[in-house]
Every structure is written in C-alpha cells, then in structure tokens.
C-alpha positions in Angstrom: 10.6 -12.6 -15.0 8.3 -12.9 -12.0 9.2 -11.1 -8.9 7.2 -11.3 -5.7 6.0 -14.1 -3.4 3.5 -16.9 -4.0 -0.1 -16.4 -2.8 -0.2 -19.9 -1.3 2.3 -22.8 -0.9 0.8 -24.7 -3.9 -0.3 -21.7 -5.9 1.4 -20.5 -9.1 0.0 -17.0 -8.6 2.5 -14.4 -7.3 1.8 -11.2 -5.3 3.6 -8.3 -7.0 2.2 -5.5 -5.0 0.5 -5.5 -1.6 -0.2 -1.8 -0.9 -1.9 -1.7 2.5 -2.3 2.0 2.5 -4.5 2.0 -0.6 -5.9 -1.5 -0.1 -4.6 -2.8 -3.5 -3.1 -6.2 -4.3 -1.6 -7.0 -7.7 -1.0 -10.6 -8.6 0.2 -12.4 -11.7 0.2 -16.0 -13.0 0.7 -17.9 -16.2 -2.5 -19.2 -17.8 -3.2 -21.1 -21.1 -3.6 -18.8 -24.1 -7.2 -18.5 -25.5 -5.8 -18.5 -29.0 -3.3 -21.3 -28.5 -3.8 -23.6 -25.5 -0.3 -25.0 -25.9 1.1 -21.5 -25.0 0.9 -19.7 -21.7 0.4 -16.0 -21.3 0.9 -13.8 -18.2 -2.3 -12.8 -16.6 -2.2 -9.9 -14.1 -5.0 -9.4 -11.6 -5.6 -6.1 -9.7 -7.8 -6.3 -6.5 -8.9 -3.0 -5.1 -10.9 -2.8 -1.8 -12.5 0.6 -1.4 -12.6 1.5 2.3 -16.2 2.8 2.6 -15.7 4.7 5.8 -12.3 6.2 5.1 -11.8 9.8 6.2 -10.1 12.6 4.2 -7.6 12.8 7.1 -7.1 9.2 8.4 -5.8 10.6 11.7 -8.9 12.7 12.3 -12.1 10.8 12.9 -14.1 14.0 12.5 -12.9 14.8 9.0 -15.4 14.3 6.2 -15.7 10.9 4.5 -13.5 10.5 1.4 -15.5 10.3 -1.8 -12.6 10.2 -4.3 -10.1 7.4 -4.7 -7.3 7.6 -7.2 -5.2 4.6 -8.1 -2.1 4.9 -10.3 -0.3 1.6 -11.1 3.0 3.4 -11.4 2.7 4.7 -7.8 1.5 1.4 -6.4 4.4 -0.5 -7.9 7.2 2.0 -7.0 9.9 0.6 -4.8 11.7 3.2 -2.8 13.9 0.9 -0.8 17.5 1.5 -1.7 19.4 -1.4 -3.2 23.2 -1.9 -3.6 24.5 -2.5 -7.1 27.9 -3.2 -8.4 29.0 -0.8 -11.2 32.5 -1.4 -12.5 33.7 -2.9 -9.2 32.3 0.0 -7.0 29.2 -0.5 -4.9 26.5 2.2 -5.3 23.1 2.7 -3.7 20.2 3.1 -6.1 16.4 3.5 -5.8 14.1 1.5 -8.0 11.4 4.2 -7.9 11.2 7.9 -8.7 9.3 10.6 -6.8 10.0 8.8 -3.5 10.2 12.0 -1.6 6.5 12.7 -2.1 4.3 11.3 0.7 2.1 8.3 -0.2 -1.6 8.9 -0.3 -3.2 6.6 2.3 -6.9 5.7 2.2 -6.7 3.5 5.3 -4.2 2.7 8.0 -1.0 1.0 7.0 -0.5 -1.7 9.6 3.3 -1.0 9.5 2.9 2.6 10.5 1.9 4.2 13.8 -0.6 7.1 13.6 -1.5 9.7 16.3 -3.9 12.5 16.7 -4.1 15.4 19.1 -6.8 14.8 21.7 -8.1 17.4 24.2 -7.5 16.4 27.9 -8.9 18.3 30.9 -6.2 18.4 33.5 -6.5 20.5 36.7 -9.1 22.7 35.0 -7.0 23.3 32.0 -7.5 21.8 28.5 -4.2 20.4 27.0 -3.7 18.8 23.7 -2.0 15.4 24.0 -1.0 13.0 21.2 -3.0 9.7 21.3 -2.1 6.7 19.3 -4.9 5.5 16.9 -5.5 1.8 16.4 -5.0 0.8 12.7 -8.2 -0.1 10.9 -8.7 -2.8 8.3 -9.5 -2.2 4.7 -13.1 -3.4 5.2 -16.0 -1.3 6.3 -17.1 -1.7 9.9 
C-alpha cells in the first residue's frame, strides 16, 4: 500500500516523507524488476540535502558550524499526529509514532515553525535582551 502524495500530476512516484527540519525526502515508485521485466518491484529513494552552513544551535548565528548529521529512517517516518480509530464501537485517539515527546533534531529551519533568538538592544543607555524573529533559511547553502 502506498501512502503519500504524488511528486507530480503525471508522476507515478509518491512522496512518503518530506522532513524539512532535516532536509530529507523519501519517495517510492513501482519499477520493472531486473530479474523479471513482467513484474514490478517497489523502489524507494532517499534524498538528503546536507545544509553546509548549519549551526549547532539554529537560533544562534554565532554557534559553531554543525559537523555531524545523523539520519534515522524510523525517526524521519514517525507520524505523531493523533488519529481517531474505531475499536468495538468506541472512538479512541491513537498516535502512529512512538517517542513523540522527544524534540526533533533540526539541522535547518522548518518553514512551518517560527524561531526567535535573544538580541541585545541598547535603550536609554541600558542593554536589554529582546526576542527577535529569525527568517527561516532554505536547505541549500548560501
């Protein structure tokens, strides 16, 4: 069973995971088998874009550059959105993923999130820390 959405209107390839925080896209499509061209096999493609100028702390532009990137397929594919299921005539809420309480590691800005960072502001001779919104960056290096 394929779940996801088509890459393009005429494409037979489906996007299964589009993780903007870690710049990973997982797609799948059926292709002819190499052993038997009359059969089709499921081919899965994993595309990883490594953000070259990512910081250890994405909200702090002065933090050191990130040098280690860890990708776990089980974490990329987890779905923490609750769904309603019918069990014996009673509706229950269930989560499709486990460890949903743990924060997701983010190597770049998720365009669906808003990030802020404290910025020093000199006001009437006194320095105050104010929260400033940061503009989300793309997965590509500048």
